[in-house]
N, C-alpha and C positions, 0 to 999 in steps of 0.2 A: 097361756090354753101349749103355746111351745115347749114348753119347760118340759110338759106333759107329748109330746110327742115326739121331744128329740129322747126324751128317758124312753118312752117305748119305743121309734127305734134302734138304740146303743143296747139292750137288753135281747132284743129279739137281731144278733147282729152276727154273732153269730150260727143260727141259723138260715138265717136272710142272705149275705152272706154264699156261701152256698149256693144259696139255686137258686140267685141272683145268678152266678157263673153257670149254673146251667142249664137253662137258660138259655145266655146264652149262645151256649154252643151247641143247642138246641134250634137256634132259627139260622145259622150259618150255614148247620148241615142242610138245612126245611131250601132255606136259602141257589149250595149251589145247586141239590139235588133237584130242585126248579129251575134249575138256570142250566141244566142236561138234559130234562129231560121235555124243553121248550127248545132244541135244542135247534132251528136248520138243518142250518150242515150238517148237523147228524142226522136226523128223515132223510135229507137227499143220501148217504149216503148207504142208508137202508135200502133203500129205492132204489140204488149202481143195486149194493147186493144181491137183495132180490131177484133180478134180471139179469142177477150174471149168473145162480142157483138153477134159474126158467131153460136158458142158454140153455148150462150145460148135461142138461139132464135133472138138478140136483131135487125138484120138487114138481108140484105137477102142474099143470093152468090153469085148478084151482087152491091150491095154496097158493099159488101167485095172486091173485087174483084179493083172494079172501087177505090176505097180509098184506094189502099192494090198498087194496080202501083202508087197513085202518091204520097201514103212514099220511094217503096221504087227508085222511081224515085229520089227524094229530099236526099233520101240513100246515091243514082247513084256523082248526087251534090257535096255534102258536100264528099268526097272523092278524087271527082276531084280536088276539092277547096284547100283543102288537098295537094294531092299528088302537083299540082302547086306550091302553095306556102311555097313548101320545098324544093322548086326546082327537078321533079323527074318528 
């Protein structure tokens, strides 16, 4: 049985190796995207930028409140995710 398994691996090697490489790259891209999306510092920075836009009258109070709500929801999601990862 081990011989058949080994032969199967060798026979599918030309297909499985590039596929494994592609899956590895996709996993790294996903990890990087999640790291950027769940970066608390970046979200805090966007909140500060949003406040500055409001102060400079670049956005309305309604636009500010809508965007602020989204960013605060994301901030809560980040904190909940971190707590889950830490087992809290």
